[in-house]
DRENBAKOL-110402 format. One record per residue: x, y, z of N, C-alpha, C in turn; residue number from 0; residue in three letters. Coordinates in steps of 0.001 Angstrom, whole numbers. Layout:
N
@n.east: X, n.north: Y, n.up: Z, ca.east: X, ca.north: Y, ca.up: Z, c.east: X, c.north: Y, c.up: Z, seq: NUM, type: ALA
...
END
This chain:
73
@n.east: -26451, n.north: 1375, n.up: -36353, ca.east: -27191, ca.north: 564, ca.up: -35414, c.east: -28626, c.north: 1088, c.up: -35333, seq: 0, type: UNK
@n.east: -29587, n.north: 224, n.up: -35536, ca.east: -30992, ca.north: 608, ca.up: -35534, c.east: -31500, c.north: 790, c.up: -34103, seq: 1, type: UNK
@n.east: -32370, n.north: 1762, n.up: -33939, ca.east: -32962, ca.north: 2009, ca.up: -32636, c.east: -34129, c.north: 1052, c.up: -32441, seq: 2, type: UNK
@n.east: -34225, n.north: 478, n.up: -31262, ca.east: -35331, ca.north: -418, ca.up: -30956, c.east: -36366, c.north: 299, c.up: -30098, seq: 3, type: UNK
@n.east: -37608, n.north: -124, n.up: -30234, ca.east: -38724, ca.north: 449, ca.up: -29505, c.east: -39421, c.north: -664, c.up: -28742, seq: 4, type: UNK
@n.east: -39917, n.north: -321, n.up: -27552, ca.east: -40624, ca.north: -1283, ca.up: -26716, c.east: -42126, c.north: -1087, c.up: -26836, seq: 5, type: UNK
@n.east: -42844, n.north: -2197, n.up: -26910, ca.east: -44302, ca.north: -2173, ca.up: -26967, c.east: -44849, c.north: -3172, c.up: -25970, seq: 6, type: UNK
@n.east: -45892, n.north: -2773, n.up: -25269, ca.east: -46631, ca.north: -3680, ca.up: -24409, c.east: -47797, c.north: -4196, c.up: -25229, seq: 7, type: UNK
@n.east: -47871, n.north: -5507, n.up: -25359, ca.east: -48946, ca.north: -6128, ca.up: -26130, c.east: -49817, c.north: -6922, c.up: -25159, seq: 8, type: UNK
@n.east: -51073, n.north: -6522, n.up: -25052, ca.east: -52050, ca.north: -7223, ca.up: -24218, c.east: -52987, c.north: -7983, c.up: -25143, seq: 9, type: UNK
@n.east: -53383, n.north: -9176, n.up: -24707, ca.east: -54219, ca.north: -10013, ca.up: -25565, c.east: -54932, c.north: -11058, c.up: -24727, seq: 10, type: UNK
@n.east: -55864, n.north: -11740, n.up: -25353, ca.east: -56583, ca.north: -12844, ca.up: -24722, c.east: -56141, c.north: -14124, c.up: -25420, seq: 11, type: UNK
@n.east: -55696, n.north: -15086, n.up: -24631, ca.east: -55298, ca.north: -16391, ca.up: -25168, c.east: -56135, c.north: -17451, c.up: -24475, seq: 12, type: UNK
@n.east: -56982, n.north: -18095, n.up: -25228, ca.east: -57851, ca.north: -19153, ca.up: -24703, c.east: -58644, c.north: -18649, c.up: -23493, seq: 13, type: UNK
@n.east: -59248, n.north: -17473, n.up: -23640, ca.east: -60082, ca.north: -16816, ca.up: -22624, c.east: -59320, c.north: -16387, c.up: -21371, seq: 14, type: UNK
@n.east: -58006, n.north: -16286, n.up: -21441, ca.east: -57187, ca.north: -15836, ca.up: -20317, c.east: -56408, c.north: -14587, c.up: -20731, seq: 15, type: UNK
@n.east: -56486, n.north: -13501, n.up: -19943, ca.east: -55727, ca.north: -12302, ca.up: -20284, c.east: -54222, c.north: -12550, c.up: -20166, seq: 16, type: UNK
@n.east: -53475, n.north: -12048, n.up: -21121, ca.east: -52024, ca.north: -12206, ca.up: -21165, c.east: -51417, c.north: -10876, c.up: -21602, seq: 17, type: UNK
@n.east: -50129, n.north: -10724, n.up: -21379, ca.east: -49413, ca.north: -9583, ca.up: -21925, c.east: -47948, c.north: -9952, c.up: -22071, seq: 18, type: UNK
@n.east: -47290, n.north: -9256, n.up: -22975, ca.east: -45866, ca.north: -9445, ca.up: -23209, c.east: -45299, c.north: -8137, c.up: -23744, seq: 19, type: UNK
@n.east: -44000, n.north: -8004, n.up: -23673, ca.east: -43361, ca.north: -6838, ca.up: -24268, c.east: -42597, c.north: -7282, c.up: -25501, seq: 20, type: UNK
@n.east: -42644, n.north: -6448, n.up: -26510, ca.east: -41912, ca.north: -6699, ca.up: -27745, c.east: -40900, c.north: -5588, c.up: -27946, seq: 21, type: UNK
@n.east: -39689, n.north: -5959, n.up: -28273, ca.east: -38589, ca.north: -5027, ca.up: -28537, c.east: -38286, c.north: -5139, c.up: -30025, seq: 22, type: UNK
@n.east: -38765, n.north: -4154, n.up: -30810, ca.east: -38605, ca.north: -4235, ca.up: -32262, c.east: -37956, c.north: -2961, c.up: -32788, seq: 23, type: UNK
@n.east: -37534, n.north: -3001, n.up: -34037, ca.east: -36826, ca.north: -1867, ca.up: -34636, c.east: -37733, c.north: -939, c.up: -35441, seq: 24, type: UNK
@n.east: -39035, n.north: -1022, n.up: -35240, ca.east: -39986, ca.north: -149, ca.up: -35938, c.east: -40643, c.north: 793, c.up: -34940, seq: 25, type: UNK
@n.east: -40973, n.north: 2005, n.up: -35396, ca.east: -41591, ca.north: 3001, ca.up: -34526, c.east: -43050, c.north: 2702, c.up: -34216, seq: 26, type: UNK
@n.east: -43671, n.north: 1875, n.up: -35028, ca.east: -45071, ca.north: 1543, ca.up: -34796, c.east: -45266, c.north: 45, c.up: -34976, seq: 27, type: UNK
@n.east: -46357, n.north: -427, n.up: -34428, ca.east: -46676, ca.north: -1851, ca.up: -34491, c.east: -48179, c.north: -1981, c.up: -34670, seq: 28, type: UNK
@n.east: -48597, n.north: -2669, n.up: -35699, ca.east: -50025, ca.north: -2870, ca.up: -35947, c.east: -50489, c.north: -4123, c.up: -35194, seq: 29, type: UNK
@n.east: -51779, n.north: -4230, n.up: -34946, ca.east: -52291, ca.north: -5442, ca.up: -34297, c.east: -51983, c.north: -6706, c.up: -35108, seq: 30, type: UNK
@n.east: -51977, n.north: -6603, n.up: -36425, ca.east: -51668, ca.north: -7760, ca.up: -37262, c.east: -50210, c.north: -8198, c.up: -37089, seq: 31, type: UNK
@n.east: -49304, n.north: -7216, n.up: -37010, ca.east: -47894, ca.north: -7544, ca.up: -36786, c.east: -47699, c.north: -8148, c.up: -35401, seq: 32, type: UNK
@n.east: -48374, n.north: -7583, n.up: -34408, ca.east: -48281, ca.north: -8116, ca.up: -33050, c.east: -48833, c.north: -9534, c.up: -32994, seq: 33, type: UNK
@n.east: -49931, n.north: -9784, n.up: -33696, ca.east: -50514, ca.north: -11118, ca.up: -33727, c.east: -49538, c.north: -12122, c.up: -34325, seq: 34, type: UNK
@n.east: -48813, n.north: -11721, n.up: -35344, ca.east: -47797, ca.north: -12589, ca.up: -35942, c.east: -46720, c.north: -12952, c.up: -34916, seq: 35, type: UNK
@n.east: -46267, n.north: -11958, n.up: -34142, ca.east: -45283, ca.north: -12215, ca.up: -33084, c.east: -45860, c.north: -13149, c.up: -32021, seq: 36, type: UNK
@n.east: -47127, n.north: -12927, n.up: -31654, ca.east: -47758, ca.north: -13748, ca.up: -30633, c.east: -47933, c.north: -15187, c.up: -31095, seq: 37, type: UNK
@n.east: -48277, n.north: -15371, n.up: -32368, ca.east: -48429, ca.north: -16720, ca.up: -32888, c.east: -47104, c.north: -17466, c.up: -32894, seq: 38, type: UNK
@n.east: -45994, n.north: -16749, n.up: -33127, ca.east: -44691, ca.north: -17404, ca.up: -33066, c.east: -44288, c.north: -17687, c.up: -31621, seq: 39, type: UNK
@n.east: -44808, n.north: -16897, n.up: -30691, ca.east: -44532, ca.north: -17116, ca.up: -29266, c.east: -45341, c.north: -18297, c.up: -28722, seq: 40, type: UNK
@n.east: -46576, n.north: -18418, n.up: -29168, ca.east: -47484, ca.north: -19485, ca.up: -28715, c.east: -47727, c.north: -20450, c.up: -29874, seq: 41, type: UNK
@n.east: -46731, n.north: -21225, n.up: -30204, ca.east: -46812, ca.north: -22099, ca.up: -31379, c.east: -47852, c.north: -23209, c.up: -31235, seq: 42, type: UNK
@n.east: -48186, n.north: -23592, n.up: -30008, ca.east: -49159, ca.north: -24675, ca.up: -29825, c.east: -50602, c.north: -24174, c.up: -29811, seq: 43, type: UNK
@n.east: -50802, n.north: -22857, n.up: -29787, ca.east: -52156, ca.north: -22299, ca.up: -29768, c.east: -52795, c.north: -22418, c.up: -31150, seq: 44, type: UNK
@n.east: -54032, n.north: -22847, n.up: -31156, ca.east: -54762, ca.north: -22949, ca.up: -32412, c.east: -55060, c.north: -21556, c.up: -32959, seq: 45, type: UNK
@n.east: -55111, n.north: -21425, n.up: -34276, ca.east: -55468, ca.north: -20121, ca.up: -34852, c.east: -56839, c.north: -19685, c.up: -34344, seq: 46, type: UNK
@n.east: -56966, n.north: -18428, n.up: -33998, ca.east: -58223, ca.north: -17908, ca.up: -33495, c.east: -58313, c.north: -17869, c.up: -31978, seq: 47, type: UNK
@n.east: -57394, n.north: -18523, n.up: -31277, ca.east: -57426, ca.north: -18490, ca.up: -29816, c.east: -56787, c.north: -17229, c.up: -29248, seq: 48, type: UNK
@n.east: -56005, n.north: -16516, n.up: -30053, ca.east: -55412, ca.north: -15248, ca.up: -29629, c.east: -56309, c.north: -14135, c.up: -30170, seq: 49, type: UNK
@n.east: -56934, n.north: -13407, n.up: -29258, ca.east: -57881, ca.north: -12361, ca.up: -29655, c.east: -57617, c.north: -11081, c.up: -28872, seq: 50, type: UNK
@n.east: -58331, n.north: -10033, n.up: -29218, ca.east: -58307, ca.north: -8742, ca.up: -28518, c.east: -56886, c.north: -8207, c.up: -28321, seq: 51, type: UNK
@n.east: -56117, n.north: -8168, n.up: -29377, ca.east: -54737, ca.north: -7682, ca.up: -29314, c.east: -54753, c.north: -6159, c.up: -29204, seq: 52, type: UNK
@n.east: -54120, n.north: -5645, n.up: -28134, ca.east: -54011, ca.north: -4207, ca.up: -27916, c.east: -52546, c.north: -3864, c.up: -27699, seq: 53, type: UNK
@n.east: -52134, n.north: -2732, n.up: -28248, ca.east: -50717, ca.north: -2360, ca.up: -28232, c.east: -50552, c.north: -989, c.up: -27599, seq: 54, type: UNK
@n.east: -49549, n.north: -885, n.up: -26732, ca.east: -49163, ca.north: 395, ca.up: -26146, c.east: -47658, c.north: 528, c.up: -26266, seq: 55, type: UNK
@n.east: -47214, n.north: 1672, n.up: -26746, ca.east: -45774, ca.north: 1900, ca.up: -26838, c.east: -45238, c.north: 2300, c.up: -25469, seq: 56, type: UNK
@n.east: -44119, n.north: 1735, n.up: -25081, ca.east: -43487, ca.north: 2038, ca.up: -23805, c.east: -42371, c.north: 3035, c.up: -24060, seq: 57, type: UNK
@n.east: -42459, n.north: 4174, n.up: -23396, ca.east: -41432, ca.north: 5198, ca.up: -23515, c.east: -40515, c.north: 5081, c.up: -22301, seq: 58, type: UNK
@n.east: -39303, n.north: 4530, n.up: -22462, ca.east: -38421, ca.north: 4309, ca.up: -21311, c.east: -38065, c.north: 5586, c.up: -20561, seq: 59, type: UNK
@n.east: -38003, n.north: 6710, n.up: -21242, ca.east: -37673, ca.north: 7960, ca.up: -20561, c.east: -38804, c.north: 8420, c.up: -19650, seq: 60, type: UNK
@n.east: -40024, n.north: 8161, n.up: -20032, ca.east: -41162, ca.north: 8567, ca.up: -19203, c.east: -41373, c.north: 7597, c.up: -18051, seq: 61, type: UNK
@n.east: -41036, n.north: 6332, n.up: -18216, ca.east: -41247, ca.north: 5343, ca.up: -17166, c.east: -40025, c.north: 5170, c.up: -16280, seq: 62, type: UNK
@n.east: -38938, n.north: 5871, n.up: -16566, ca.east: -37722, ca.north: 5735, ca.up: -15765, c.east: -37838, c.north: 6434, c.up: -14421, seq: 63, type: UNK
@n.east: -38801, n.north: 7317, n.up: -14267, ca.east: -38970, ca.north: 8074, ca.up: -13037, c.east: -40264, c.north: 7666, c.up: -12358, seq: 64, type: UNK
@n.east: -40260, n.north: 7750, n.up: -11062, ca.east: -41485, ca.north: 7459, ca.up: -10325, c.east: -42495, c.north: 8579, c.up: -10570, seq: 65, type: UNK
@n.east: -43771, n.north: 8323, n.up: -10346, ca.east: -44775, ca.north: 9355, ca.up: -10554, c.east: -44485, c.north: 10604, c.up: -9734, seq: 66, type: UNK
@n.east: -44987, n.north: 11744, n.up: -10184, ca.east: -44703, ca.north: 13032, ca.up: -9578, c.east: -45099, c.north: 13157, c.up: -8118, seq: 67, type: UNK
@n.east: -46093, n.north: 12394, n.up: -7661, ca.east: -46514, ca.north: 12556, ca.up: -6272, c.east: -45503, c.north: 11977, c.up: -5290, seq: 68, type: UNK
@n.east: -44452, n.north: 11321, n.up: -5776, ca.east: -43387, ca.north: 10841, ca.up: -4910, c.east: -42223, c.north: 11827, c.up: -4837, seq: 69, type: UNK
@n.east: -42281, n.north: 12892, n.up: -5586, ca.east: -41198, ca.north: 13879, ca.up: -5630, c.east: -41492, c.north: 15026, c.up: -4670, seq: 70, type: UNK
@n.east: -40431, n.north: 15558, n.up: -4110, ca.east: -40557, ca.north: 16710, ca.up: -3236, c.east: -40549, c.north: 17990, c.up: -4084, seq: 71, type: UNK
@n.east: -41332, n.north: 19000, n.up: -3726, ca.east: -41347, ca.north: 20247, ca.up: -4511, c.east: -40051, c.north: 21011, c.up: -4371, seq: 72, type: UNK
END
């Protein structure tokens, strides 16, 4: 069974900021690969309307806990 990785993809679609999460089986994701996923998600968008694609990997183990300032010493 392949391990999946989560990525937060932020982008501009028709001058409006958008974001989505992608769950894929690769450890890394290039902006070109993310753009391909976004184009399949927004099939009615004209080519060139999806711009400024930025990718951040989501580490579920690091985000599973609240920030340290909520913890008691």
